[in-house]
C-alpha positions, -999 to +999 in steps of 0.1 A: -882+641+568-876+678+566-865+697+535-833+711+550-811+705+580-783+723+596-752+702+603-758+696+640-795+690+634-786+665+607-762+648+630-787+646+658-814+633+635-792+605+621-782+595+656-818+593+668-830+575+636-803+549+638-809+544+675-846+538+667-834+509+644-812+495+672-778+510+659-759+532+683-739+560+667-715+583+685-704+617+673-674+602+653-696+576+636-722+602+627-696+625+611-682+596+591-718+587+580-725+623+569-692+623+549-702+590+532-737+603+524-722+635+509-696+616+489-723+594+474-745+625+468-773+611+489-773+644+508-761+677+493-751+710+509-772+738+494-782+773+504-751+780+524-749+756+553-781+736+549-781+699+539-809+683+520-817+647+511-817+637+474-840+607+469-832+605+432-794+602+437-774+580+413-742+563+423 
């Protein structure tokens, strides 16, 4: 897990990670997943256009 991801890099990483678990994501599903993760504050956009994971998120 890296500190920060660009949007496309985050999308590609999510698609590969979910595929490793047996779940196929296309572009639209990955975009919806990123939106949900942002809404729940599991990932946040910081430092301009970079996204980072917040393991201590509270919903």
